[in-house]
DOVEXDREN-315821 format. One line per field, with one value per residue (C-alpha): residue number from 1; residue in one letter; x, y, z. Coordinates in nm, 4 decimals, decimal comma. Layout:
<rs>
seq <- [NUM  ...] $
type <- [A  ...] $
px <- [X  ...] $
py <- [Y  ...] $
pz <- [Z  ...] $
</rs>
This chain:
<rs>
seq <- [1  2  3  4  5  6  7  8  9  10  11  12  13  14  15  16  17  18  19  20  21  22  23  24  25  26  27  28  29  30  31  32  33  34  35  36  37  38  39  40  41  42  43  44  45  46  47  48  49  50  51  52  53  54  55  56  57  58  59  60  61  62  63  64  65  66  67  68  69  70  71  72  73  74  75  76  77  78  79  80  81  82  83  84  85  86  87  88  89  90  91  92  93  94  95  96  97  98  99  100  101  102  103  104  105  106  107  108  109  110  111  112  113  114  115  116  117  118  119  120  121  122  123  124  125  126  127  128  129  130  131  132  133  134  135  136  137  138  139  140  141  142  143  144  145  146  147  148  149  150  151  152  153  154  155  156  157  158  159  160  161  162  163  164  165  166  167  168  169  170  171  172  173  174  175  176  177  178  179  180  181  182  183  184  185  186  187  188  189  190  191  192  193  194  195  196  197  198  199  200  201  202  203  204  205  206  207  208  209  210  211  212  213  214  215  216  217  218  219  220  221  222  223  224  225  226  227  228  229  230  231  232  233  234  235  236  237  238  239  240  241  242  243  244  245  246  247  248  249  250  251  252  253  254  255  256  257  258  259  260  261  262  263  264  265  266  267  268  269  270  271  272  273  274  275  276  277  278  279  280  281  282  283  284  285  286  287  288  289  290  291  292  293  294  295  296  297  298  299  300  301  302  303  304  305  306  307  308  309  310  311  312  313  314  315  316  317  318  319  320] $
type <- [M  T  F  N  D  N  A  Q  L  D  T  S  Q  V  E  S  G  G  S  G  G  G  G  F  G  G  G  G  G  G  A  L  P  G  G  V  G  V  G  G  I  G  G  L  I  L  L  L  I  M  M  F  F  G  G  N  L  T  G  D  P  S  T  P  S  G  Q  P  G  G  M  S  M  S  S  N  E  V  S  A  A  G  A  G  G  D  T  V  S  Q  R  I  S  Q  C  K  T  G  A  D  A  N  R  D  D  T  C  R  V  I  G  T  V  N  S  V  Q  N  F  W  S  Q  A  L  P  Q  Y  G  Q  E  Y  T  P  A  K  T  V  L  Y  S  G  A  T  Q  T  A  C  G  T  G  S  S  A  M  G  P  F  Y  C  P  L  D  Q  K  I  Y  I  D  V  S  F  F  N  E  L  S  T  K  Y  G  S  D  G  G  N  L  A  Q  M  Y  V  V  A  H  E  Y  G  H  H  V  Q  N  I  F  G  V  L  G  R  A  Q  Q  D  P  Q  G  P  T  S  A  A  V  R  T  E  L  Q  A  D  C  Y  A  G  I  W  T  R  N  A  S  T  T  T  D  Q  G  G  E  Q  L  I  E  P  V  T  Q  Q  D  I  Q  S  A  L  S  A  A  S  A  V  G  D  D  R  I  Q  E  K  A  Q  G  R  V  T  P  E  N  W  T  H  G  S  A  V  Q  R  Q  K  W  F  V  Q  G  Y  N  T  G  D  V  N  A  C  D  T  F  R  A  Q  D  L  G] $
px <- [-32,2752  -32,2193  -31,8845  -31,7090  -31,8504  -31,5052  -31,3474  -31,1430  -31,2442  -30,9594  -31,1210  -30,7741  -30,8794  -31,1443  -31,1921  -31,4574  -31,5665  -31,8064  -32,1605  -32,2506  -32,5989  -32,8572  -32,6561  -32,7029  -33,0815  -33,2366  -32,8500  -32,7756  -32,3995  -32,1279  -31,8926  -31,6837  -31,3697  -31,3912  -31,7747  -32,0433  -32,4184  -32,6343  -32,9800  -33,2196  -33,2972  -33,5604  -33,4197  -33,4842  -33,3669  -33,0220  -33,0213  -33,0433  -32,7670  -32,5338  -32,6395  -32,5838  -32,3179  -32,1733  -31,8770  -31,8102  -32,1862  -32,0515  -31,7746  -31,5318  -31,2822  -31,1930  -31,5864  -31,8132  -32,1316  -32,3679  -32,3076  -32,5494  -32,8872  -32,8160  -32,9899  -33,1315  -33,2370  -33,4620  -33,3032  -33,5469  -33,4110  -33,0409  -33,0670  -33,2520  -32,9657  -32,7531  -33,0055  -33,0444  -32,7873  -32,4071  -32,1864  -31,9913  -31,6926  -31,8443  -32,0606  -31,7078  -31,5487  -31,8193  -31,7206  -31,5210  -31,5986  -31,7548  -32,0866  -32,1072  -32,0605  -32,3646  -32,5789  -32,4689  -32,4688  -32,1818  -31,9859  -32,0541  -31,8838  -31,5835  -31,5455  -31,6120  -31,3546  -31,0956  -31,1848  -31,1777  -30,8321  -30,6919  -30,7924  -30,6777  -30,3283  -30,2896  -30,4210  -30,2588  -29,9044  -30,0019  -30,1010  -29,7566  -29,9122  -29,8699  -30,2091  -30,2251  -30,4339  -30,7337  -30,9327  -31,3067  -31,4545  -31,7838  -31,9674  -32,3272  -32,4868  -32,1794  -31,8266  -31,5071  -31,2903  -30,9901  -31,2849  -31,4718  -31,7648  -31,9548  -32,3347  -32,5564  -32,7332  -32,4464  -32,4449  -32,1118  -31,8328  -31,4681  -31,2295  -30,9070  -30,7408  -30,7182  -30,7692  -31,0831  -31,4090  -31,6776  -32,0280  -32,2630  -32,3560  -32,7417  -32,7117  -32,8151  -33,0930  -33,2234  -33,1766  -33,3627  -33,6428  -33,6886  -33,5870  -33,6959  -33,3505  -33,3713  -33,1650  -32,9503  -32,5804  -32,4079  -32,6235  -32,4568  -32,1156  -32,0971  -32,1469  -31,8263  -31,6544  -31,7428  -31,5995  -31,2904  -31,3432  -31,2229  -30,9513  -30,8113  -30,8599  -30,6910  -30,3745  -30,4186  -30,3869  -30,7392  -31,0141  -30,9406  -31,0268  -31,4342  -31,3491  -31,2688  -31,5681  -31,8409  -32,1538  -32,3422  -32,3909  -32,0314  -31,8575  -31,5569  -31,7905  -31,9893  -31,6989  -31,5545  -31,8449  -31,8906  -31,5009  -31,5318  -31,8699  -31,6429  -31,3777  -31,6663  -31,7646  -31,3889  -31,3567  -31,7269  -31,5730  -31,2466  -31,4058  -31,4402  -31,0749  -30,9927  -30,8613  -30,8139  -30,5012  -30,4848  -30,5385  -30,8948  -31,1475  -31,3636  -31,6311  -31,8405  -31,8886  -32,1105  -32,4568  -32,6523  -32,9023  -32,6338  -32,5088  -32,9116  -32,9439  -32,6064  -32,7667  -33,1027  -32,9531  -32,7406  -33,0353  -33,2633  -33,0339  -32,9355  -32,9178  -33,2221  -33,4390  -33,3643  -33,4561  -33,8103  -33,9426  -33,8540  -33,9390  -34,1330  -33,8504  -33,4892  -33,2126  -32,8950  -32,7124  -32,7245  -32,6157  -32,3350  -32,3208  -32,4535  -32,7648  -32,9265  -32,7919  -32,4681  -32,4242  -32,5355  -32,3099  -31,9708  -32,0304  -32,0878  -31,7863  -31,5747  -31,7395  -31,6744  -31,3379  -31,1980  -30,9334  -30,8530  -30,7529  -31,1213  -31,2394  -31,0648  -31,3814  -31,2182  -31,1301  -31,4585  -31,6515  -31,9767  -32,0504  -32,3813] $
py <- [3,9238  3,8461  3,6794  3,7866  3,5533  3,5576  3,4408  3,0980  2,8833  2,7051  2,3786  2,2535  2,4363  2,2115  1,8307  1,5478  1,3875  1,1448  1,0153  0,8939  0,7841  0,7612  0,6073  0,8823  0,8616  0,8856  0,9597  1,3227  1,2566  1,0123  1,0448  1,3125  1,3598  1,5798  1,6668  1,7047  1,6767  1,9645  2,0359  2,2707  2,3939  2,2068  2,0067  2,2553  2,5380  2,3687  2,2434  2,6402  2,7484  2,4842  2,5587  2,9242  2,9604  2,5900  2,4935  2,5080  2,5093  2,3585  2,5554  2,2786  2,3867  2,0194  1,9657  2,0293  2,1542  1,9111  1,5545  1,2399  1,3137  1,6884  1,7097  1,4238  1,3952  1,1021  0,8768  0,9820  1,3376  1,2338  1,0242  1,2699  1,5311  1,2798  1,2102  1,4007  1,3366  1,3790  1,2476  1,5500  1,4932  1,5153  1,8389  2,0154  1,9090  2,0936  2,4585  2,6288  3,0094  3,2748  3,2120  2,8687  3,0090  3,2560  2,9631  2,6971  2,6585  2,4235  2,6406  2,9486  2,7560  2,7131  3,0345  3,1997  2,9547  3,1169  3,4574  3,4282  3,2503  3,5214  3,8117  3,6384  3,5267  3,9047  4,0549  3,8324  3,9177  4,2674  4,1460  3,9265  3,6010  3,3950  3,2474  2,8853  2,7598  2,5398  2,3029  2,2858  1,9359  1,8995  1,6101  1,4356  1,2833  1,1899  1,2461  1,1351  1,4316  1,4465  1,5553  1,2457  1,1738  1,4820  1,4441  1,6645  1,7552  1,9180  2,2129  2,3784  2,3321  2,3842  2,0815  2,2574  1,9015  1,8882  2,2618  2,2124  2,3381  2,0567  2,1761  1,9220  2,0055  2,0320  2,2716  2,5988  2,4156  2,2845  2,6507  2,8034  2,5504  2,4311  2,6613  2,9970  3,1593  3,4398  3,2613  3,5723  3,4733  3,7006  3,5057  3,1887  3,3103  3,4707  3,1160  3,0024  3,3447  3,2624  2,9162  3,0560  3,3052  3,0083  2,9222  3,2619  3,2498  2,9192  3,0636  3,3288  3,1087  3,2327  2,9590  2,7361  3,0074  2,9217  2,5602  2,7498  2,9248  2,7608  2,9454  3,2793  3,6220  3,7367  3,3887  3,3058  3,1006  3,4033  3,6227  3,3654  3,3446  3,7232  3,7511  3,5309  3,7266  4,0587  3,8299  3,7900  4,1247  4,2132  3,9847  4,1263  4,4690  4,3315  4,0818  4,2963  4,3337  3,9624  3,7715  3,4167  3,2818  3,5059  3,8228  3,8420  4,0160  3,7355  3,9185  4,2248  4,5151  4,4097  4,6205  4,7433  4,4633  4,1889  4,3428  4,3390  3,9954  3,8724  4,1148  3,9182  3,6001  3,6838  3,8334  3,5154  3,3106  3,5235  3,3273  3,5186  3,5137  3,1347  3,0919  3,2939  3,0990  2,7912  2,8425  3,1725  3,3379  3,4366  3,2724  3,4408  3,2250  2,9592  3,1558  3,0290  3,2421  3,5621  3,7785  3,9141  4,2620  4,1563  3,9223  4,2301  4,4734  4,2543  4,1743  4,5410  4,6045  4,4187  4,5598  4,9179  4,9045  4,6230  4,5640  4,2731  4,4802  4,6036  4,2572  4,1980  4,0709  3,9404  4,2598  4,4489  4,5731  4,6031  4,3124  4,5007] $
pz <- [-1,5811  -1,9255  -2,0821  -2,3944  -2,6403  -2,8141  -2,4719  -2,4739  -2,1934  -1,9996  -1,8990  -1,7298  -1,4152  -1,3728  -1,3554  -1,3324  -1,0410  -1,2109  -1,1576  -0,8012  -0,8811  -0,6127  -0,3643  -0,1168  -0,0836  0,2552  0,3889  0,3071  0,2393  0,3665  0,6871  0,7029  0,9107  1,2039  1,1377  1,4392  1,3777  1,2331  1,3954  1,4750  1,1368  0,8791  0,5812  0,3187  0,5030  0,5984  0,2353  0,1060  0,3672  0,2402  -0,1415  -0,1637  0,0412  0,1222  0,3540  0,6984  0,8036  1,0724  1,1550  1,1012  0,7995  0,7260  0,7009  0,4130  0,5142  0,6890  0,8298  0,8015  0,9396  0,8549  0,5292  0,3441  -0,0243  -0,1674  -0,4027  -0,6790  -0,6206  -0,6105  -0,9637  -1,1123  -1,0052  -1,2114  -1,5179  -1,8296  -2,0886  -2,1326  -1,8742  -1,6390  -1,8713  -2,1992  -2,0554  -1,9695  -2,3080  -2,4766  -2,2921  -2,5245  -2,5342  -2,3369  -2,5376  -2,4015  -2,0876  -2,1431  -2,2560  -2,0317  -1,6494  -1,6244  -1,8839  -1,6775  -1,3911  -1,5689  -1,7143  -1,3595  -1,2002  -1,4862  -1,4024  -1,0421  -1,0492  -1,2890  -1,0517  -0,7151  -0,9176  -0,9697  -0,6984  -0,3778  -0,4575  -0,3520  -0,0079  0,0150  -0,0781  -0,3971  -0,5167  -0,5319  -0,7968  -0,6960  -0,9243  -0,8746  -0,9323  -1,1247  -1,0620  -1,0350  -0,7529  -0,5341  -0,5188  -0,3080  -0,1438  0,0905  0,3134  0,2840  0,0598  -0,1138  -0,2312  -0,3980  -0,1026  0,0431  -0,2392  -0,3442  -0,0701  -0,0197  0,1034  0,2505  0,2648  -0,1115  -0,1720  -0,4377  -0,4458  -0,5248  -0,7233  -0,8242  -1,2011  -1,1223  -0,8623  -1,0509  -1,2069  -0,8830  -0,7362  -0,9762  -1,0689  -0,6857  -0,4504  -0,6371  -0,7108  -0,9734  -1,2095  -1,2570  -1,3846  -1,0790  -0,8168  -0,9754  -1,0045  -0,6639  -0,5162  -0,7077  -0,6069  -0,2422  -0,2513  -0,3785  -0,1096  0,1417  -0,0706  -0,0222  0,3655  0,3267  0,1522  0,4422  0,7209  0,8410  0,7655  1,0580  1,2934  1,2207  1,3895  1,7024  1,7465  1,5379  1,6375  1,7497  1,5861  1,6422  1,5918  1,4307  1,1896  1,0851  1,0361  0,8363  0,6082  0,5985  0,4932  0,2128  0,0866  0,0731  -0,1115  -0,3809  -0,3958  -0,4479  -0,7273  -0,8746  -0,8865  -1,0807  -1,3088  -1,6166  -1,5960  -1,6105  -1,9235  -2,0518  -2,1308  -2,4860  -2,3062  -2,4126  -2,1714  -1,9922  -1,8689  -1,9480  -1,7041  -1,4313  -1,4227  -1,1543  -1,2403  -1,1797  -0,8102  -0,7186  -0,8139  -0,6017  -0,3294  -0,3613  -0,2991  0,0202  0,1530  0,0926  0,3049  0,5965  0,8927  1,0329  0,7193  0,7099  1,0840  1,0719  0,8102  0,9530  1,2591  1,3111  1,5215  1,4976  1,7327  1,6599  1,9178  1,6407  1,3392  1,1217  0,8100  0,9377  0,8872  0,5505  0,6266  0,7128  0,4166  0,1935  0,3875  0,3296  -0,0089  -0,1203  0,1207  -0,1013  -0,4095  -0,2944  -0,1941  -0,3723  -0,0880  0,1039  0,4189  0,4171  0,4470  0,7904  0,9427  1,2283  1,3827  1,2976  1,6136  1,4083  1,1461  1,0413] $
</rs>
């Protein structure tokens, strides 16, 4: 997806979480309230789940993905994530226009946040809800959240206690260079839209269902994640209708290549694909996010229908 070069970015919708340095080496993140251990999946695979579709990996909506012992990064890796030039606040301040969003990952996140929030602020009143804006916190290495200490090892996540999305500024670079993402814009933007999908779920009052049934192929946790995928699809369908504060179009029309990029990312991190690669077998009873087919199906469902009511995964008999 391509931003309109002339669109103006609103950096007030994001804030800097600062730089945490290498303090999380070997630990995989700080203590998080209400959390449980995450086990049974190799470290790399767990990180991929968290990074692509972070938040509620454990099924606890008050818990960002993962806990101590669930995933770790070496101190060198975390330090590298925060290294390499300007501070986070400086990087944010350099994001002015859509042209900046087309060339820079940090600016692209800001542009996506602007677009996603512009869309949901107009769409939710049609479903009897007012949209409450949620800031995205961009940080390097580690940051403090109302849900506990977040680190780059967790990938993007949503914290319902402060209603903020947290993204490490090195995330997309790591995703592309280290974990083989195709680097497509929509693959990146889809991750942001998915996290805002959790915020929409929080507004509707359904996010907490994941905690009641945290694991399994038809669990509430899987249904929660698939619904967020569906909401990301709805935004994708409408992204080109969103505007900046001056009424200028933010994003150019989506292409089929964009859609394929998002579908490829969703498929790559389906629970079944990840388990098969990690352990040579598929164990649906341990699923938390859904299969490759399910993730693709619900993104497409949102994209094709553009209707929140069509994303009711909690009532769906067949998840895909």
